[in-house]
Structures are given as C-alpha cells and as structure tokens.
C-alpha positions in Angstrom: -39.0 133.5 -105.2 -38.5 135.0 -101.8 -39.1 131.7 -99.9 -37.1 129.3 -102.1 -34.2 131.6 -103.3 -33.7 134.9 -101.5 -34.3 134.1 -97.8 -32.0 130.9 -97.8 -29.1 132.8 -99.4 -29.5 135.8 -97.0 -29.5 133.3 -94.1 -26.4 131.5 -95.5 -24.5 134.8 -95.9 -25.3 135.8 -92.3 -24.2 132.4 -90.9 -20.9 132.6 -92.8 -20.3 136.2 -91.5 -21.1 134.8 -88.0 -18.5 132.1 -88.3 -15.8 134.5 -89.5 -16.6 136.8 -86.5 -16.4 134.1 -84.0 -13.1 132.9 -85.6 -11.7 136.4 -84.9 -13.0 136.5 -81.4 -12.0 132.9 -80.4 -9.5 132.9 -77.5 -10.0 136.6 -76.9 -11.9 138.2 -74.0 -15.4 139.1 -75.2 -17.9 141.7 -73.8 -21.3 141.3 -75.1 -24.1 143.8 -74.9 -27.7 142.8 -75.6 -30.7 144.8 -76.4 -34.3 143.9 -77.6 -36.7 145.9 -79.7 -40.3 145.3 -80.6 -41.7 146.0 -84.0 -44.4 148.3 -82.5 -45.1 149.8 -79.2 -47.5 148.5 -76.6 -49.6 145.4 -76.5 -49.9 145.4 -80.3 -46.3 144.4 -80.6 -46.0 141.1 -82.5 -42.2 140.5 -82.9 -39.2 141.2 -80.7 -35.7 141.4 -82.2 -32.9 140.8 -79.8 -29.3 141.5 -80.8 -25.9 140.8 -79.3 -23.1 143.1 -80.0 -19.3 142.9 -79.0 -18.6 146.0 -77.1 -15.1 146.7 -78.2 -15.4 146.0 -81.9 -19.1 147.2 -82.2 -20.0 144.1 -84.4 -23.2 142.2 -84.1 -22.5 138.6 -83.3 -26.0 137.1 -83.0 -29.7 138.2 -83.6 -32.8 136.3 -82.5 -36.4 137.0 -83.3 -39.2 136.1 -81.0 -42.9 135.9 -81.9 -45.5 136.7 -79.3 -47.3 133.5 -80.1 -44.2 131.5 -79.3 -44.2 132.9 -75.7 -47.9 132.5 -75.1 -48.0 136.2 -74.2 -45.6 135.6 -71.3 -42.3 137.4 -71.5 -40.4 134.7 -69.7 -41.2 132.1 -72.4 -38.7 133.4 -74.9 -38.4 130.8 -77.5 -36.8 131.4 -81.0 -38.9 130.7 -84.0 -38.4 130.9 -87.8 -40.7 133.5 -89.4 -38.5 133.6 -92.4 -39.4 137.0 -94.0 -39.0 138.9 -90.8 -35.9 137.0 -89.8 -34.3 137.6 -93.1 -34.8 141.3 -93.0 -33.1 141.2 -89.6 -30.2 139.4 -90.9 -29.8 141.9 -93.7 -29.7 144.7 -91.1 -27.1 142.9 -89.2 -25.0 142.2 -92.3 -25.3 145.9 -93.3 -24.1 147.1 -89.9 -21.1 144.7 -89.7 -20.1 145.4 -93.3 -19.8 149.2 -92.7 -18.9 149.4 -89.0 -15.2 149.9 -89.7 -15.6 152.7 -92.4 -13.0 155.4 -92.3 -13.8 159.0 -91.5 -14.8 161.1 -94.6 -12.5 164.0 -95.3 -12.9 167.5 -96.9 -11.2 168.8 -100.0 -8.4 170.0 -97.9 -8.0 166.6 -96.2 -9.5 167.4 -92.9 -12.0 165.0 -91.3 -15.6 165.9 -91.7 -17.8 166.5 -88.6 -21.5 167.0 -87.9 -23.0 168.6 -84.9 -25.6 166.5 -83.0 -27.9 167.6 -80.2 -28.2 165.2 -77.3 -31.7 165.3 -75.7 -30.3 163.4 -72.7 -27.4 165.7 -71.9 -29.1 168.8 -73.4 -25.8 169.6 -75.1 -24.3 169.9 -78.6 -21.5 167.6 -79.6 -19.6 166.7 -82.8 -19.8 163.5 -84.6 -17.4 162.1 -87.2 -18.9 161.7 -90.6 -17.9 158.4 -92.2 -17.4 157.5 -95.7 -20.5 156.5 -97.8 -21.6 152.9 -97.5 -20.5 150.6 -100.3 -22.8 147.6 -99.9 -20.0 145.3 -101.2 -21.9 142.3 -99.7 -24.9 142.7 -102.0 -23.4 141.6 -105.3 -22.3 138.3 -103.6 -25.8 137.7 -102.3 -27.5 138.6 -105.5 -25.3 136.3 -107.6 -26.0 133.4 -105.2 -29.7 134.1 -105.4 -29.7 134.1 -109.2 -27.4 130.9 -109.3 -29.8 129.1 -107.0 -32.8 130.1 -109.3 -30.9 128.9 -112.4 -29.9 125.6 -110.8 -33.3 124.9 -109.5 -35.2 122.4 -111.6 -38.6 122.7 -109.8 -41.3 125.2 -110.7 -41.2 128.7 -109.0 -44.8 127.9 -108.1 -43.9 124.9 -106.0 -45.8 124.5 -102.7 -44.3 126.1 -99.7 -44.7 124.0 -96.5 -45.0 125.8 -93.1 -42.7 124.2 -90.5 -44.3 122.8 -87.4 -42.5 125.3 -85.2 -43.9 128.2 -87.1 -46.1 130.6 -85.0 -49.1 130.1 -87.3 -49.3 126.5 -86.1 -49.6 127.8 -82.6 -52.3 130.6 -83.1 -53.8 132.3 -86.0 -53.1 135.8 -84.6 -51.4 137.4 -81.6 -54.7 137.3 -79.7 -53.8 133.5 -79.0 -57.5 132.8 -79.4 -59.5 131.3 -82.4 -60.6 134.1 -84.8 -64.4 134.4 -84.7 -66.6 135.1 -87.7 -67.5 138.7 -88.3 -71.2 137.8 -88.5 -71.0 136.1 -85.0 -69.4 139.3 -83.6 -72.1 141.5 -85.1 -74.8 139.3 -83.6 -73.3 139.3 -80.2 -73.0 143.0 -80.3 -76.6 143.5 -81.2 -77.7 141.1 -78.6 -75.7 143.0 -75.9 -77.2 146.3 -77.0 -80.7 144.9 -77.0 -80.2 143.5 -73.5 -78.8 146.7 -72.1 -81.7 149.0 -73.5 -84.7 149.2 -71.2 -88.1 148.3 -72.5 -90.3 151.5 -73.3 -94.0 151.5 -72.9 -96.2 152.9 -75.7 -98.1 156.1 -74.7 -101.3 155.0 -76.5 -101.4 151.6 -74.7 -100.8 153.3 -71.3 -103.8 155.6 -71.9 -106.1 152.8 -72.8 -105.1 150.8 -69.8 -105.7 153.8 -67.6 -109.3 154.3 -69.1 -110.3 150.6 -68.5 -109.3 150.9 -64.8 
C-alpha cells in the first residue's frame, strides 16, 4: 500500500507544489538558505536531510535526502538517493510547512493579537512570539483522495512484488558499516578465540609438586 499508492502521490503533490513555488519566484531575486540535519547524532547517523528555503518568503523550495552508504562514509560524496519511505516523510514535512507558513495571527475575544513569551537560551532574554491560527491541513484531503483513487484504479494485486531500484543504498551495502554483515556465530567464535589467546596458561599445583619431587 505504502510503496505503490501512498508514496507516489505524496511525491506528486510535492513536485506540483514545487512547480507553483518556482513559477512565483521566476524572474524575481531569490535568496536561498540551506541547512542539513541528520536523523541521529554522532557516527550512528544514517540519513541527512538538506533543505533549501527562500529567505524572504520562508517557503521550502527543495529538499534532498542523502544516505551514508551513498557517500561511502565521506562527507564530500553527497549524492542523492531514493529511500522512498524516508524521503516521503520529508516531503510531507515540507508540504506541511509551506501550507501553513502564511497563517494569520490568532486573536483574542477582544480582537487583539495573541502572544506567547519565549525564553532564548542564546541571548538569555525573554521575548514575545505571535501566536498563529491553528493549522488546517487543507492539503491532506487532496492527497488522500488521490491515494484512494490510485488504489481503486489499480488492476494489480496489492501483494505485487516491489523491485528495489539499482541506485537504492541497499544495493551498495547492507548496513551503514559499509562492510559485509558477518554471522553472529562467527563473531562469537572470534571473541572466544581472542579471549583464550589473551589468557595466560596457568600451571596446576599438584603437577608442580610432583615435578619438584622427581627432581
């Protein structure tokens, strides 16, 4: 369901949103800001999501996801891949941001704008932040309808085989270690062998006494 129907429609909606954004920005001066974020800290990071945002409008114009296996563990080899599930979630986050970035300020019963106080760790000061109207998620009914229609129109079984593209990271390495995954039994045997080799041989007290008596 996810591979054949959900992911393709999320991608299609994002690409259409991208086209509309670039149509608006066409012929205008554009200032782009980029930022990358890993899915986890340290060397255990597997994915890096990089987003480009137009500074004046605060809209995301592009997102790319990089897998550690695609770069060979080298940060300079940044090549885009298609890990569909992770990329689709990234697209949804970008769609959600762009759909709600222009929300109006929420107002009180008396018509005054709502504010929240926020403490900045960097400046060590308090500041006020405008409270915006609740999110509407207007994009979701369109995506949901497209997914259902794609499923209804599909004549193949939902259990149809899923083929992994050649450029998928799994075809490069089975894990982020970039090395073949050994058997657990082999690792246990190696560990026991190293332990035995590092343990000095101990002589038996009885045998030592007998040897002393014979001499």
